[in-house]
N, C-alpha and C positions, 0 to 999 in steps of 0.2 A: 686147289680151292673148290669147295663143293657149293658154296653159295655164290650166286650171281652177284656182281659188283653193283649193278644198278637194278633198282626195285620200281615197280609200277605204283601209282597212287593207292590202289587196292592193297597192295602188299605192305605199304608204308602204314595204311590205316589199320591193318590187322597187326603189324609190328608194335605200334604204339596204343593200340586199342581205342582209336577215335574213328570219327566217320570219314568217309572219303571226301565229302564236301569240305570237312575241316582242312584236310591235307590240300586240297586244290586252292582254298581260299588262302591259307598261309603261303603256299608256294606263289601264287599270283601277287601277293602283297610284299614279296621279297623276304619274308619272316622265316621261311624254311628253305634251306638250300635245294635247288633243283636245276635241271637241264630240260631243253625241249629238243627232241629228235624228231624230225618229220611230223610235227604237230602233236607228238605224244610227250608228255612230261614224265621225266624219269629222275629217280633220286639215288644218290651214291650212299650206300650203307655206312661207310666210314664218316661221311660228312653228317649224316643224321645222327650218329651216335655221339659225335663231337658236339652238335647242336643241342642234343638232349641233356648232355652233361653241362652244358652252359645255362641250361633252364633250371638247374637243380637249385632248390630252395633249402635254407636252414643249414648250409654247408659252413662248418667252422673254418676260419682263416687258417692258413698253415702255420705251424709254431714258428716263432721267431728264434733263429739260431745265430749264435755268434755275434750277438749284438754288442758292439763295443762303443766307445764314447764318440763316435764321429758325428758331425753335425746333423745328418739325415736321421740318425737314431735318436737324438735329443729333442728334435723339433716336434714330434707328436706329444711327447712328455710336457714340453713346455706349452704347447696349445691346450692340453688338458688342464694344466695349472691355471691359465688364464681364464679358461671356462669355469673352473671351479671358483675361482675369486669373484668373477662376474656374477655368478649365481648366488653367492653367499653375501654379497655386499650390496 
């Protein structure tokens, strides 16, 4: 593995294209996953990648597969029908 597993705040800032202050503020608030080693804040690259993926906007939901007539699959349709009736009446 050529890449270090833990990154400094400066490396994270460069990685995401944000300021170092932004990185420290989000980490201190618990919004960005981080560790403190000897008073130095460090970030695990794999956790940052997972965090970034969770921040993604405009992501389409996964396609529904093999939806059969079970109760869980009918509930959203029933709720949509109720909402439609409520709005039209």
